[in-house]
C-alpha positions in Angstrom: 132.3 164.8 151.3 136.1 164.7 151.7 138.6 166.5 149.6 141.3 164.7 147.6 144.0 166.6 145.6 145.9 165.4 142.6 148.9 166.7 140.8 149.2 166.9 137.0 151.9 168.3 134.8 151.7 171.9 133.5 150.8 170.8 129.9 147.8 168.7 131.2 146.7 171.5 133.4 146.7 174.0 130.5 144.7 171.6 128.3 142.2 171.1 131.1 141.8 174.9 131.5 141.1 175.1 127.7 138.2 172.8 128.4 136.5 174.6 131.3 133.1 173.3 130.1 134.1 170.0 131.6 133.6 169.3 135.3 136.9 167.7 136.0 136.0 166.9 139.6 133.0 164.9 138.3 135.2 163.1 135.7 137.7 162.1 138.4 135.0 161.0 140.8 133.4 158.8 138.1 136.7 157.2 137.3 137.6 156.6 140.9 134.1 155.0 141.4 134.7 152.8 138.4 138.1 151.6 139.6 136.7 150.8 143.1 133.8 148.8 141.5 136.3 146.8 139.5 138.4 146.1 142.6 135.3 144.9 144.4 134.7 142.5 141.6 138.2 141.1 142.1 137.3 140.4 145.8 134.5 138.2 144.6 136.9 136.3 142.3 139.3 135.8 145.2 136.5 134.3 147.2 135.8 131.8 144.4 139.6 131.1 144.1 139.8 130.4 147.9 136.8 128.1 147.6 138.4 126.2 144.7 141.7 125.8 146.7 139.7 124.5 149.7 137.9 122.0 147.4 141.2 120.8 145.9 142.7 120.4 149.4 139.6 118.4 150.5 139.9 116.1 147.5 143.6 115.6 148.0 143.0 114.7 151.6 140.1 112.4 150.6 142.3 110.4 148.3 145.2 110.7 150.6 147.4 112.0 147.9 150.0 114.6 148.0 150.5 115.2 144.3 150.7 118.7 142.7 148.3 119.5 139.9 150.7 118.8 137.1 151.7 115.4 138.6 148.1 114.4 139.1 147.2 115.4 135.5 150.2 113.3 134.2 149.0 110.3 136.2 145.4 110.6 134.9 146.7 110.9 131.3 149.0 107.9 131.7 146.2 105.8 133.2 144.0 106.3 130.1 146.6 104.6 127.9 
């Protein structure tokens, strides 16, 4: 295991010392793990986002169009009238 140090203000440190029944290292490890898990979830979302951008580019190329999303939506709405 590696050691990581943090700094807290004096007030926080005093309150932590009043609660010496709590394993503060374990609390911090758990929170760090939770944050890293959340960040890994974002990486999956970025993969989905990249995939969606690729599909949009493929469709744009397929129809030989160079419209931005808002312009394309406006054209579709106008064509329904």
